[in-house]
ZALUM-456219 format. One line per 2 residues: number of its first residue (from 1); their letters; for each residue y, z, x of N, C-alpha, C, CB. Coordinates in steps of 0.001 Angstrom, whole numbers. Glycine has a CB too. Example, Ala and Ser with C-alpha at 12.3 -4.5 7.8 and 13.67 -1.06 7.14 Angstrom:
// ZALUM-456219
1) as) -5690/7800/13190/-4500/7800/12300/-3300/7800/13200/-4473/9046/11308 ~ -2250/7080/12850/-1060/7140/13670/30/7870/12900/-598/5725/14084
This chain:
// ZALUM-456219
1) pd) 3331/-1202/-22497/4528/-1722/-23159/4669/-3225/-22953/5774/-1006/-22640 ~ 5418/-3827/-23820/5714/-5246/-23674/6604/-5413/-22442/6407/-5825/-24965
3) pa) 6283/-6355/-21547/7094/-6543/-20341/8580/-6762/-20627/6565/-7713/-19561 ~ 8896/-7377/-21753/10299/-7619/-22089/11056/-6315/-22332/10397/-8513/-23320
5) dl) 10338/-5250/-22684/10966/-3953/-22957/11142/-3096/-21707/10148/-3195/-23970 ~ 10555/-3480/-20597/10573/-2636/-19397/11969/-2224/-18935/9888/-3350/-18283
7) pd) 12934/-3132/-18840/14251/-2708/-18361/14908/-1637/-19240/15160/-3903/-18274 ~ 14548/-1600/-20534/15143/-629/-21456/14431/720/-21451/15139/-1189/-22854
9) lr) 13272/811/-20836/12522/2071/-20797/13027/2909/-19630/10986/1811/-20667 ~ 14157/3552/-19821/14814/4295/-18741/13986/5469/-18229/16152/4799/-19212
11) gl) 13136/6034/-19053/12313/7178/-18640/11035/6777/-17918/11960/8006/-19839 ~ 10748/5486/-17858/9520/5024/-17209/9637/5182/-15700/9225/3554/-17574
13) ra) 8796/6034/-15124/8849/6299/-13686/7583/5866/-12948/9088/7767/-13449 ~ 6455/5755/-13673/5187/5444/-13006/4363/4489/-13859/4386/6734/-12722
15) lc) 3641/3615/-13173/2735/2678/-13831/1413/2650/-13082/3356/1259/-13904 ~ 329/2532/-13826/-997/2324/-13242/-1556/1080/-13912/-1953/3587/-13440
17) ld) -1857/63/-13105/-2290/-1220/-13646/-3612/-1661/-13043/-1231/-2279/-13404 ~ -4420/-2294/-13869/-5667/-2904/-13426/-5325/-4327/-12990/-6772/-2887/-14566
19) tr) -5604/-4661/-11739/-5188/-5962/-11204/-5816/-7144/-11939/-5539/-6044/-9739 ~ -6991/-6945/-12515/-7655/-8047/-13220/-7233/-8088/-14684/-9183/-7910/-13115
21) ed) -7348/-6953/-15359/-7051/-6888/-16790/-5569/-7123/-17084/-7477/-5539/-17346 ~ -4696/-6646/-16189/-3257/-6714/-16430/-2568/-7830/-15653/-2624/-5401/-16079
23) ar) -3319/-8791/-15142/-2738/-9848/-14301/-1657/-10636/-15044/-3836/-10803/-13820 ~ -1923/-11038/-16262/-936/-11800/-17031/291/-10934/-17324/-1556/-12320/-18352
25) wm) 50/-9662/-17652/1152/-8728/-17911/2035/-8602/-16673/607/-7338/-18328 ~ 1410/-8543/-15493/2156/-8405/-14243/3086/-9592/-14016/1194/-8264/-13066
27) rr) 2582/-10789/-14250/3412/-11984/-14059/4593/-11981/-15035/2566/-13266/-14247 ~ 4332/-11570/-16266/5411/-11509/-17258/6435/-10444/-16881/4841/-11221/-18657
29) aa) 5973/-9313/-16365/6881/-8226/-15966/7789/-8682/-14828/6080/-6972/-15539 ~ 7241/-9420/-13887/8042/-9910/-12760/9090/-10911/-13236/7137/-10557/-11695
31) av) 8750/-11697/-14258/9673/-12707/-14770/10829/-12087/-15561/8922/-13696/-15647 ~ 10620/-10905/-16122/11645/-10245/-16933/12854/-9859/-16098/11070/-9008/-17610
33) gp) 12605/-9460/-14886/13697/-9015/-14020/13415/-7620/-13499/15039/-9043/-14772 ~ 14262/-7125/-12608/13982/-5854/-11951/14070/-4647/-12884/14928/-5665/-10811
35) cp) 13177/-3704/-12646/13135/-2423/-13357/13225/-1331/-12297/11819/-2274/-14240 ~ 14429/-1018/-11830/14584/-92/-10707/14204/1348/-11014/15984/-123/-10238
37) qv) 14021/1695/-12294/13692/3073/-12634/12253/3455/-12288/13930/3298/-14098 ~ 11370/2478/-12116/9966/2769/-11788/9881/3171/-10323/9043/1536/-12081
39) rs) 9338/4363/-10062/9266/4917/-8707/7860/4887/-8113/9771/6333/-8714 ~ 6843/4845/-8973/5464/4934/-8489/4616/3865/-9172/4873/6350/-8747
41) la) 3818/3169/-8365/2946/2122/-8894/1560/2275/-8294/3520/713/-8596 ~ 559/2283/-9160/-835/2289/-8713/-1486/1003/-9203/-1609/3556/-9241
43) lv) -2089/273/-8286/-2832/-940/-8620/-4300/-664/-8377/-2343/-2169/-7784 ~ -5112/-885/-9391/-6538/-604/-9301/-7295/-1909/-9498/-6974/464/-10352
45) gr) -8227/-2197/-8605/-9028/-3412/-8692/-8834/-4270/-7458/-8670/-4205/-9947 ~ -9273/-5500/-7514/-9140/-6413/-6377/-7740/-7019/-6370/-10220/-7531/-6433
47) vq) -7012/-6791/-5299/-5642/-7299/-5191/-5687/-8793/-4897/-4845/-6543/-4082 ~ -5031/-9549/-5768/-4972/-10997/-5608/-3735/-11378/-4803/-4963/-11701/-6984
49) lg) -3783/-12529/-4186/-2670/-13027/-3394/-1399/-13072/-4246/-2994/-14425/-2824 ~ -351/-12461/-3761/928/-12474/-4451/1193/-11301/-5373/1032/-13695/-5219
51) ql) 184/-10484/-5674/395/-9395/-6623/1342/-8324/-6097/-923/-8766/-6976 ~ 1307/-8038/-4820/2243/-7045/-4292/3650/-7625/-4219/1794/-6561/-2902
53) gw) 3748/-8924/-4059/5057/-9577/-4073/5729/-9464/-5430/4920/-11038/-3690 ~ 4960/-9657/-6499/5558/-9514/-7827/5987/-8082/-8046/4575/-9951/-8925
55) av) 5238/-7109/-7513/5587/-5694/-7678/6943/-5397/-7038/4496/-4791/-7060 ~ 7181/-5983/-5884/8458/-5792/-5191/9602/-6365/-6028/8426/-6458/-3791
57) ea) 9386/-7541/-6607/10418/-8160/-7445/10665/-7356/-8713/10020/-9588/-7807 ~ 9590/-6931/-9356/9714/-6241/-10639/10207/-4807/-10495/8389/-6245/-11351
59) fp) 9813/-4122/-9413/10108/-2697/-9269/10720/-2391/-7901/8836/-1869/-9471 ~ 11971/-2778/-7665/12585/-2605/-6346/12852/-1149/-5965/13870/-3362/-6297
61) gl) 12737/-221/-6907/12979/1192/-6611/11730/1968/-6241/13621/1843/-7779 ~ 10616/1273/-6015/9360/1974/-5721/9482/2844/-4473/8221/967/-5541
63) qr) 8994/4073/-4607/8942/5012/-3495/7503/5279/-3076/9633/6321/-3869 ~ 6587/5046/-3998/5172/5296/-3725/4354/4127/-4281/4705/6659/-4351
65) vd) 3446/3622/-3453/2540/2560/-3882/1124/2982/-3519/2909/1183/-3221 ~ 245/2965/-4515/-1171/3267/-4325/-1962/2015/-4666/-1627/4484/-5204
67) vi) -2780/1564/-3738/-3648/416/-3973/-5077/921/-3842/-3349/-772/-2966 ~ -5802/905/-4946/-7184/1373/-4964/-8030/169/-5347/-7394/2590/-5967
69) cn) -8719/-412/-4368/-9411/-1665/-4657/-10879/-1617/-4262/-8729/-2810/-3943 ~ -11619/-2554/-4814/-13039/-2665/-4511/-13292/-3828/-3562/-13852/-2840/-5796
71) gt) -12329/-4132/-2757/-12434/-5171/-1737/-11533/-4778/-592/-12054/-6579/-2298 ~ -10983/-5753/69/-10026/-5454/1134/-8648/-5938/703/-10454/-6117/2481
73) vp) -7634/-5378/1310/-6261/-5788/1036/-5757/-6500/2282/-5341/-4559/656 ~ -5474/-7794/2188/-4990/-8511/3371/-3669/-7924/3866/-4819/-10007/3058
75) nl) -3530/-7818/5182/-2295/-7297/5761/-1079/-8083/5287/-2371/-7327/7280 ~ -1255/-9379/5091/-155/-10219/4631/367/-9740/3280/-602/-11680/4537
77) el) -533/-9286/2417/-114/-8751/1125/722/-7495/1309/-1331/-8452/246 ~ 294/-6617/2205/1028/-5372/2434/2424/-5632/2992/250/-4471/3387
79) la) 2581/-6714/3739/3894/-7043/4306/4949/-7274/3227/3786/-8278/5185 ~ 4528/-7675/2039/5482/-7874/944/6210/-6576/608/4764/-8412/-302
81) lq) 5555/-5449/853/6138/-4148/522/7290/-3753/1442/5072/-3088/576 ~ 7475/-4465/2547/8564/-4107/3458/9937/-4343/2830/8446/-4904/4751
83) el) 9984/-5037/1712/11242/-5257/998/11647/-4045/159/11125/-6483/105 ~ 10818/-3005/150/11119/-1794/-622/11781/-770/291/9827/-1202/-1267
85) pr) 13104/-631/245/13801/252/1176/13492/1732/982/15268/42/1051 ~ 13042/2126/-209/12788/3546/-484/11317/3938/-351/13266/3886/-1870
87) lh) 10454/3007/-1/9024/3309/95/8777/4369/1160/8218/2033/414 ~ 8213/5503/758/7924/6560/1730/6471/7002/1699/8816/7750/1478
89) cl) 5701/6538/716/4285/6904/666/3468/5669/295/4037/8061/-356 ~ 2532/5323/1156/1661/4173/930/223/4647/1004/1929/3038/1965
91) sv) -531/4337/-17/-1942/4697/-57/-2740/3425/-295/-2233/5767/-1164 ~ -3636/3113/628/-4473/1922/505/-5910/2377/654/-4101/823/1575
93) rs) -6633/2370/-454/-8024/2816/-426/-8929/1686/-887/-8224/4068/-1311 ~ -10047/1539/-185/-10949/433/-460/-12387/879/-276/-10637/-762/446
95) sa) -13273/205/-969/-14695/479/-800/-15335/-478/194/-15410/391/-2136 ~ -14517/-1284/869/-15051/-2316/1758/-15535/-1776/3093/-14009/-3358/2000
97) gg) -15206/-535/3420/-15641/48/4695/-14689/-279/5816/-17027/-437/5054 ~ -14948/288/6986/-14093/51/8136/-13247/1261/8445/-13211/-1150/7903
99) na) -12332/1103/9354/-11499/2216/9769/-10054/1957/9392/-11625/2455/11272 ~ -9580/2662/8377/-8234/2436/7854/-7163/2768/8868/-8017/3248/6606
101) sl) -7282/3885/9538/-6221/4323/10440/-6005/3319/11557/-6547/5691/11025 ~ -7090/2792/12088/-6976/1839/13182/-6415/510/12684/-8339/1626/13850
103) sl) -6907/42/11539/-6469/-1261/11056/-5073/-1226/10440/-7452/-1786/10046 ~ -4590/-55/10051/-3263/37/9458/-2241/649/10406/-3323/844/8190
105) gw) -2566/760/11686/-1644/1349/12647/-322/611/12749/-2284/1396/13987 ~ -309/-685/12488/902/-1494/12556/1910/-1125/11473/548/-2957/12443
107) vw) 1450/-449/10424/2298/-134/9279/3536/665/9678/1503/636/8245 ~ 3393/1567/10667/4519/2421/11053/5686/1609/11605/4070/3446/12087
109) ev) 5389/488/12246/6455/-356/12792/7186/-1120/11695/5882/-1336/13811 ~ 6451/-1530/10691/7004/-2376/9640/7739/-1569/8568/5897/-3189/9000
111) fp) 7297/-335/8337/7878/513/7294/8515/1745/7932/6800/931/6256 ~ 9742/1647/8434/10353/2762/9148/10599/3998/8289/11639/2320/9738
113) al) 10757/3845/6982/11012/4999/6114/9726/5684/5655/11814/4564/4902 ~ 8579/5121/6018/7302/5663/5558/7061/7055/6130/6153/4728/5946
115) er) 6729/7987/5259/6441/9356/5671/4952/9662/5645/7177/10331/4782 ~ 4232/9003/4734/2798/9272/4610/2024/7979/4441/2522/10209/3427
117) ln) 870/7949/5068/-63/6834/4927/-1412/7438/4584/-137/5951/6238 ~ -1927/7106/3421/-3237/7611/3033/-4305/6655/3521/-3331/7800/1506
119) sr) -5369/7231/4076/-6490/6457/4580/-7144/5688/3445/-7510/7367/5273 ~ -7727/4571/3769/-8374/3736/2756/-9595/4386/2129/-8771/2427/3358
121) wr) -10382/5074/2927/-11682/5479/2404/-11876/6970/2274/-12740/4942/3260 ~ -11215/7742/3083/-11461/9175/3044/-10432/9919/2221/-11485/9729/4433
123) ge) -9336/9282/1867/-8310/9920/1070/-7481/10929/1843/-8931/10584/-95 ~ -7600/10942/3170/-6831/11879/3971/-5422/11344/4170/-7513/12132/5327
125) vf) -4496/12258/4357/-3110/11877/4603/-2860/11905/6095/-2123/12814/3858 ~ -2258/10845/6621/-1941/10758/8037/-441/10642/8210/-2660/9565/8692
127) he) 93/11349/9170/1476/11175/9580/1452/10330/10848/2200/12561/9811 ~ 2561/9723/11191/2606/8755/12290/2023/9310/13583/4031/8313/12529
129) ee) 2394/10528/13952/1921/11097/15218/402/11258/15217/2592/12454/15478 ~ -154/11646/14063/-1602/11823/13967/-2325/10492/14134/-1975/12460/12624
131) ve) -1791/9448/13528/-2425/8135/13638/-2368/7648/15076/-1746/7118/12699 ~ -1202/7788/15717/-1075/7350/17107/-2043/8107/18002/363/7541/17605
133) sw) -2144/9415/17815/-3049/10235/18610/-4497/9823/18374/-2858/11719/18281 ~ -4842/9600/17114/-6208/9238/16769/-6564/7873/17347/-6396/9239/15248
135) vl) -5644/6912/17221/-5887/5565/17752/-6045/5625/19265/-4734/4602/17369 ~ -5193/6399/19946/-5291/6547/21396/-6636/7156/21790/-4140/7416/21925
137) hr) -7064/8179/21060/-8354/8819/21330/-9496/7810/21174/-8569/10024/20383 ~ -9474/7040/20076/-10526/6042/19837/-10505/4956/20924/-10350/5397/18436
139) yr) -9324/4537/21325/-9185/3507/22340/-9741/4002/23672/-7713/3090/22490 ~ -9419/5242/24034/-9937/5807/25282/-11453/5933/25243/-9307/7173/25552
141) al) -11985/6366/24113/-13440/6494/23980/-14112/5126/24127/-13808/7130/22614 ~ -13513/4113/23538/-14053/2761/23645/-14022/2277/25093/-13266/1797/22746
143) lk) -12908/2487/25779/-12809/2096/27185/-13826/2846/28042/-11393/2351/27709 ~ -13989/4122/27770/-14940/4934/28535/-16350/4378/28374/-14889/6414/28083
145) rr) -16725/4026/27144/-18060/3458/26907/-18217/2127/27631/-18310/3270/25397 ~ -17201/1290/27575/-17295/-34/28195/-17277/32/29717/-16159/-911/27715
147) lg) -16475/941/30253/-16372/1053/31709/-17430/1977/32303/-14996/1550/32091 ~ -17976/2853/31462/-18990/3787/31939/-18446/4881/32834/-20044/3047/32668
149) ap) -17148/5142/32765/-16542/6184/33605/-15473/6914/32800/-15929/5572/34909 ~ -15237/8193/33120/-14191/8929/32402/-12805/8401/32756/-14276/10428/32720
151) l) -11884/8562/31851/-10504/8112/32083/-9632/9279/32481/-9928/7428/30834
């Protein structure tokens, strides 16, 4: 749809956008003003600096954000989402490799209303207690290897 029509599309609840192909559309949508009726946003592609910030401005009612990218998502970009008071599901998936649960452990402190965090690469759903337990287990295993003794 034309970005100027977004506020009038009362039935619009979800959007899926390509970060590269729809970049100009995204900037125009943010300039139009808030569209609180949109509850779910999926961004596909490489997230550029500031793109999550425009999403917060354009769609303040977001409850679910899915970022599916072929690179990494800087933590600073994710911090923009803390302005979404209703955000309860965050999914950040990337082909860049690494350990999502360990690198996104800080998310629980920043997003108190968050109920689910989807892993970047495996698509598994983690709840806060599971992530804390998993991080503690990994940390203990790392210490055990470095110290050469059981904990």
